C-alpha positions, 0 to 999 in steps of 0.5 A: 357606160359605167362610172366608178371612183377608186383611190388607185387605178392600175393599168396592167395586171402583170406581176408589177401591177399586181404588187402595186395593187396589193400594197395599196389594198393592204393600206386600205385604198380602193383599187381597180386593175385593168388588163387587156390580155392575161392576168399575170402578164408577160412574166407568167405566160411568155417570159420568166416562167415558161423560159425557166421551165424549158431551161431547168431540164437542160441545165439539170441534164448538163450538170448530171453529165458531170456527176459520176454515177449519173452520166450513163443514166442521162446520156440520151436526149431530153424527152422534148414532149415532156419538157413542153408539156411541163412548160404548158402546165407551168403557165396554166395552159395560158389560162389566167383563172387562178391569177384573176382569183388572186386579184379578187382575194385582195379586194381589188376590182379587175376590169378586162379590156383596153385601158387608156388615160383620158386626162388627169386621174381618169381612165377609160376601159373598152371592155372585152364584151363591148362594155365601156367603163370610166374609172376616176382615181382619187389619188393615183394612176399607176402605169404598169403595162410593161414592154414588148419585143422590139423588131428591127426594120429589115427587108422581108421581116414582116413576111418572114413571121419571126419568133420573138420572145413570146414564140420562143417560150410558147412554141409547141414544137422543136424546130430542126434549125433555129437562128437566133439574132441577138446577144442578150439574155433572151438570145442566150437563154433561148439558144441554150434551151432549144439546143438542149431540146434538139434544135441546131442553133446558129447565133448571130451577134452584132457586137463582140460577144454574148451578154454584153452588159455583164463582165466580158468573161460571162459571155465568153463562158456561155458562148464556149459552152454553146459551141462545145454542144454544137451551136454556131456562134458568130459575133460581129455580124449584121443582118441585112434581110430575111426571106421566108420560103412560102407560108411554112417553108424555111427562112433565110437570113441574109447578112450584110456581106451577102452570106446566107444562113438557113433555118426553119425558124428565126428568133429576133431577140434584139431589145424591148420597147415600152407598151405605152403607144396606145394608153392615152399619154397624149391626153396628159401631155406625154409622148405615146410610145415612149419610156416614162421618166420617174423619180425614185418613188416611181412618180412620173416627172411633172405629174403628182398623181401618175406613177410608172412602174416596171419596164415602162420606166426603163430603169431595170427591165427585170420582173423582180426589180419591177416588183420591188419598184411596185412595193416602193410605189404602193407604199408611196401612194398610200403614204401620200394618200394618208397625208391628204396633200398628195406630197406625203410630208405628214407621212414622212415621204417628203424627206425620204432619202436613199434606202427609205421605204419610199425610194427605189434606191436599188435601181441605181446601186444594186440590181441583181440578175441571174441568167439561166444559161448553161453555165449560169451567170449572175451579177449585182451592182456595177461591173468594172467597165461601168465603174471605170466609165463613171471615173470611180477608183475601184479594185477588181478581184478575180478568181477561178471558181475552182479555187474552192473544194465545192466546185470539184464536188459539184461537178467534174470538170467544173469551170467558172469565174467570179469578179468582185468590185470594191470601193477601196476608200470605204472597203465595201462591195460595189458589184459582184459577178459570177459565172459557173454551174450553180452560181445563180444561188450565190447572187443573193448573198452578194446582193445583201453585201452590196445593199447593206454596204457591209464592210469587208472587215465585217464580211470576214466574220460571215463564215461560209460553210465547207465544202460549198461554192459559197466558200469563194467568198473567203477566197475573194476576201483573202485575195483582196487582203493579199493585194489582188486587184490593186490599180 
């Protein structure tokens, strides 16, 4: 058995764990990272990177079909084998040598194996080679183990070998018929990707529409595009059972009204659960398998040495938001370590308020997200429904994106929509939502406006370039000035 002490021990070497470690090492703290799978985590191998590698050709081809002079050149189907080969290259053929080398380059020690808490500030690692390590943290342990797909308890599901997000992003073949159960981001993106690659797609949504956490018009646009391209999108349906014919035969999804839907594969994109069931939480008085409650410095409630960063705290299940949290947590850990008391008052963290270097305030006020469907969708801040549920008086300004010349130049037959949520008292933006080709690149400007609480009076001086899609900002301000969206 090998015993070592570090200033910080990180459980999980995905993007979140890597960023916590990087910030701590930059502050001079000795750091160990423990990983049971691939260094780089879910995002690098089974989520963000492979999914976008599958989606980019689909979106590029779709947009090219709307550009004069290109339609004839891209009228045929995608070369599926080339797309899949490119996906494989993007994920490094599921080899993590490069990412492991990066961990070494920042001066952190990598332990491969299963890590578990073993009381306060203590982590045991059962190594992949049968070795065992005991790591003691002088200052902090950061849990960055992420989340995994949550499957419903349905008759026949285990034997049906369903796809989750992992299989959907790593499959080496295109199924003839794909059934997608769910209406969130994974469901919408994977339906888009595999339909473009040649699968006949059926989407089964329990709720009223796709992408229910965004403004309603987003899901309407995305569903309409899927249907136009041949998908069968059904809303308000419930799955009662799943049956697989033999070991490799077709799969049947049985709905609660008795109707049967046939496919070659079925993807369940029905939520996520934290990877905390076997990391020793019980040894420090916490519940295994649960989400971890944290303060804005990402410190676990009731534990001054334990941090939970990324998906495990359930604040915002997005890679970029987890990396943001990691930067905040790393700074807080370093400041508290420098202070020597664990509270960090001497480093200024004791009185840290919103938007300080030690508070993940954006988790509450300005979470950005881009959904890489066709059309793209993006949003930051709150929606109109969220504002109303919170009892906030707001003004919502809606515009068709064809209101700007850049839309018609971007694509013939362009379709898109935008909504801006304004606090009428401060006249600052609380949220912005876009849907339409190319709108993902508009989200960061909206994020800056929301985070910076930039007054509308000042936004008038942010002149958008002509003729770009960004000119929609001018049209939104004009509509607000002219009284659009009054309660």
